C-alpha positions as CSV (number, residue, x, y, z in Angstrom):
1,M,111.6,108.5,98.0
2,K,108.3,106.0,96.5
3,T,105.5,107.6,98.6
4,F,103.1,104.8,99.3
5,I,99.1,104.4,100.5
6,F,97.7,102.2,103.2
7,G,93.8,101.5,102.4
8,Y,92.0,99.6,104.6
9,G,88.3,100.2,103.7
10,S,87.1,100.8,100.0
11,L,90.4,102.2,98.8
12,I,90.9,98.4,98.6
13,N,88.3,98.5,96.0
14,L,89.9,98.4,92.7
15,S,87.1,100.2,91.2
16,S,86.8,103.0,94.6
17,L,90.7,103.1,94.1
18,S,90.2,104.1,90.0
19,R,87.8,106.6,91.2
20,T,89.7,107.9,93.9
21,M,93.1,108.0,91.6
22,Q,91.5,109.2,88.7
23,Q,92.9,106.8,86.2
24,E,92.0,102.8,86.1
25,M,94.3,101.0,88.4
26,V,94.8,97.2,87.9
27,E,95.3,94.2,90.4
28,E,99.7,95.0,89.3
29,D,98.8,98.6,91.2
30,I,98.7,97.1,94.6
31,I,100.2,94.8,97.8
32,A,98.2,93.1,99.7
33,V,99.6,93.7,103.3
34,K,99.1,93.9,106.8
35,L,99.6,96.7,109.4
36,R,100.6,95.6,113.0
37,G,99.3,98.2,116.3
38,F,96.0,99.1,114.6
39,T,92.4,97.7,114.9
40,R,89.6,98.4,111.6
41,I,86.4,100.2,113.5
42,W,82.8,101.9,112.4
43,N,83.6,104.8,113.8
44,L,83.5,108.1,111.1
45,K,81.6,110.0,110.2
46,A,80.5,111.9,107.2
47,P,77.4,113.3,106.2
48,I,75.9,111.6,103.0
49,F,72.6,112.1,101.2
50,S,70.3,108.7,101.0
51,D,68.3,108.3,97.8
52,N,66.6,105.6,99.5
53,L,65.6,108.0,102.2
54,K,66.0,110.9,99.9
55,K,67.9,113.2,103.2
56,E,70.6,113.9,104.6
57,I,71.9,111.4,107.4
58,T,74.9,110.5,108.9
59,G,77.2,107.9,107.1
60,M,79.4,105.6,109.3
61,F,83.0,104.5,107.8
62,L,85.3,102.6,108.5
63,N,88.9,104.2,110.9
64,I,91.1,102.6,112.8
65,R,92.4,102.6,115.9
66,S,96.2,102.4,117.4
67,R,96.0,98.5,119.7
68,P,98.7,97.5,120.2
69,E,98.6,93.5,119.8
70,S,96.3,94.0,117.2
71,W,96.6,94.3,113.4
72,V,94.6,94.8,110.2
73,N,94.8,93.8,106.6
74,G,94.9,96.1,103.2
75,V,96.8,97.6,99.9
76,I,99.3,100.3,99.6
77,F,99.9,101.9,96.7
78,E,102.1,104.7,95.1
79,V,101.0,108.1,94.5
80,S,102.9,110.7,93.7
81,E,102.8,114.3,95.3
82,E,100.2,115.3,93.3
83,Q,98.2,112.9,93.6
84,L,98.8,112.8,97.9
85,K,97.7,116.2,97.6
86,Y,94.4,115.1,96.3
87,L,94.4,112.7,98.6
88,D,94.8,115.1,101.3
89,L,91.9,116.8,100.3
90,R,89.9,114.1,99.9
91,E,91.1,112.7,103.6
92,R,89.7,115.5,104.6
93,N,88.1,114.5,107.8
94,Y,91.3,112.5,108.7
95,S,94.9,113.1,109.5
96,R,97.7,111.2,107.9
97,L,100.0,108.8,110.0
98,D,103.5,107.4,108.7
99,V,102.9,103.5,109.2
100,T,106.1,102.1,107.5
101,A,107.3,100.4,109.9
102,D,104.1,98.8,110.7
103,I,103.7,97.5,107.6
104,E,104.2,94.0,106.7
105,P,103.2,91.9,103.0
106,Y,101.9,89.3,102.8
107,Q,104.5,88.8,99.9
108,Q,107.9,89.6,100.0
109,L,108.7,93.5,98.5
110,E,111.4,94.9,96.4
111,K,113.6,96.5,97.9
112,G,113.7,99.7,97.8
113,T,113.4,102.7,100.3
114,F,110.1,104.2,100.8
115,R,107.4,105.3,103.3
116,V,103.6,104.3,103.9
117,L,101.2,106.7,105.0
118,A,97.7,105.6,105.9
119,Y,94.4,108.4,106.9
120,I,93.4,107.9,110.7
121,A,90.4,110.0,111.5
122,T,91.5,111.1,115.1
123,G,89.4,114.2,115.9
124,P,86.1,114.1,117.7
125,E,83.9,116.0,115.4
126,F,84.2,113.5,113.1
127,L,84.1,110.2,115.7
128,M,81.0,108.3,116.7
129,E,80.8,105.3,118.8
130,E,77.2,104.2,119.5
131,A,74.4,104.7,117.0
132,T,71.6,107.6,117.1
133,G,68.6,107.7,114.8
134,D,70.0,109.3,111.9
135,S,73.6,107.2,111.5
136,F,73.4,104.0,109.3
137,V,76.3,102.3,107.6
138,M,75.4,102.0,103.8
139,T,75.4,98.1,102.8
140,N,76.9,99.9,99.5
141,Y,79.3,100.7,101.5
142,V,79.8,97.5,102.9
143,N,79.3,95.2,99.7
144,M,81.9,97.7,98.3
145,V,85.1,97.0,101.1
146,E,83.8,92.7,101.0
147,S,83.7,92.4,97.2
148,G,87.4,94.1,96.8
149,C,88.8,91.7,99.5
150,A,87.4,89.1,98.0
151,A,88.7,89.7,94.8
152,I,92.6,90.0,95.8
153,G,91.6,85.7,97.3
154,D,89.6,84.1,100.1
155,F,92.3,84.3,102.6
156,F,92.2,88.6,102.0
157,L,88.4,88.4,103.1
158,Q,88.5,86.2,105.7
159,D,91.6,88.8,107.3
160,Y,89.4,91.7,106.8
161,Q,86.3,89.9,108.2
162,A,88.3,88.4,111.3
163,T,90.0,91.9,111.7
164,T,87.3,94.1,112.0
165,A,85.2,95.2,114.6
166,T,81.4,94.1,115.0
167,N,79.6,97.1,113.6
168,P,77.5,98.8,116.3
169,F,75.6,100.4,113.3
170,P,72.0,100.2,111.4
171,L,72.5,99.1,107.8
172,L,70.6,100.7,105.3
173,M,70.3,100.3,101.2
174,G,70.3,102.0,98.5
175,D,72.5,105.2,96.5
176,Y,74.1,107.3,98.4
177,S,76.2,110.3,97.8
178,F,78.7,112.8,99.7
179,T,77.8,116.8,100.4
180,P,79.9,118.3,97.4
181,N,83.4,120.2,99.4
182,E,84.5,122.7,96.6
183,A,87.8,122.3,97.9
184,L,88.0,119.3,95.9
185,P,88.2,118.6,92.2
186,P,84.4,118.0,90.6
187,D,83.8,113.8,90.6
188,S,84.9,113.6,94.0
189,S,81.7,113.8,96.2
190,A,81.2,110.6,94.3
191,R,80.0,107.2,95.7
192,L,83.8,106.0,97.6
């Protein structure tokens, strides 16, 4: 059975996806889809180092949450069992959820047996709903996600903007990096 991952944030961007998958990913490797029953929100927190502020801060990133009457757009891409193990390490603040039944492609998918998994942060230690003095959404992250959406098409960027909750956190310009984790391959602390 084929396994696909649903990407709804930085994994929409082919450059970020290529870094994550540690191989060149091209347009033919992704399929634009909608995920029914979820909403996209800014509530995942992770410690990052801000090059601009020259200190560790709380970076805020996209997450999805169950909401029956909503939907979000994203992409799916096939992964091997080895890549899935790596993604589980990379997405260590998320839980994996089977969302196969809730996937609706923009265009017809090939018939076959497959499953679609999504990474969703649910643990309270990884979530933050309101801004603090040291919590920011990085403009580079926003630009990466939006440019990935725009590369798929204007319709896809418009759907992303329409299905993403308003960001309640201040924006911060500049580069950032994640705190390295020994369980991950050496390049995993690179910018997403």
